[in-house]
C-alpha positions in Angstrom: 9.8 4.5 -10.7 9.6 4.0 -14.4 6.5 1.9 -15.3 8.3 0.4 -18.3 10.9 -1.1 -15.9 8.4 -2.3 -13.3 5.9 -4.4 -15.4 6.5 -8.2 -15.3 4.4 -11.0 -16.5 3.0 -13.7 -14.2 5.3 -16.2 -16.0 8.3 -14.1 -15.1 7.1 -13.9 -11.5 6.7 -17.7 -11.3 10.1 -18.4 -12.8 12.0 -15.7 -10.9 10.0 -15.2 -7.6 13.0 -15.4 -5.3 15.1 -12.9 -7.3 12.2 -10.6 -7.8 11.4 -10.5 -4.1 15.1 -9.9 -3.3 15.1 -7.0 -5.8 11.8 -5.6 -4.3 13.2 -5.7 -0.8 16.6 -4.4 -1.6 15.5 -1.4 -3.7 12.0 -1.0 -2.2 10.5 -1.4 -5.7 7.0 -1.9 -6.8 6.1 -4.2 -9.7 2.9 -4.5 -11.7 2.2 -8.2 -12.6 0.4 -8.9 -15.8 -1.7 -11.8 -16.9 -2.7 -12.2 -20.5 -1.4 -8.7 -21.1 -3.5 -7.1 -18.5 -2.3 -5.6 -15.2 -3.7 -7.8 -12.4 -1.7 -7.2 -9.2 0.9 -5.0 -7.6 3.8 -6.5 -5.7 5.7 -4.2 -3.4 8.1 -4.0 -0.5 6.2 -4.2 2.8 7.8 -1.0 4.1 6.6 0.9 1.0 3.1 -0.6 1.6 3.1 0.4 5.3 4.2 3.9 4.5 1.4 4.3 1.9 -1.1 3.0 4.5 0.1 5.5 7.0 -0.1 8.3 4.5 -3.7 7.3 3.7 -4.5 7.3 7.4 -3.1 10.8 7.8 -5.0 12.0 4.7 -8.2 10.5 6.2 -7.4 12.2 9.5 -7.1 15.6 7.8 -10.3 15.1 5.9 -12.2 14.0 9.1 -10.9 17.0 11.1 -11.8 19.4 8.4 -15.4 18.2 8.6 -17.4 20.8 10.5 -20.5 18.6 11.0 -21.8 17.4 14.3 -20.6 13.9 13.6 -16.9 15.1 13.4 -14.7 13.6 16.1 -12.0 15.2 18.0 -8.3 14.5 17.2 -7.9 12.1 20.1 -10.9 9.9 19.1 -9.8 10.1 15.4 -6.3 8.8 16.2 -7.7 6.1 18.3 -10.0 5.0 15.5 -7.2 5.1 13.0 -4.9 3.0 15.2 -7.6 0.4 15.6 -8.2 0.4 11.8 -4.5 0.0 11.0 -4.2 -2.9 13.5 -7.1 -4.6 11.9 -5.7 -4.1 8.4 -2.3 -5.5 9.5 -3.9 -8.7 10.8 -5.4 -9.5 7.4 
């Protein structure tokens, strides 16, 4: 993804929302939306977002299982906690 091709102003988003969403879904793109010349939000395909969330959960799992402290959980408990956290995030 080239940043120069993925930055759009909020005015562009307002005027072309349907086309932008279609492009995002079709090509699984991510766009940075600017307001007054400053990056404010990221708009991305839901599948790309979900994949990123799953990746973060797996990285968290790896970090938690590498922890040698007494508070470290087993893999079964960690997966259960991660599933619960992902479900809670999806309901937002």
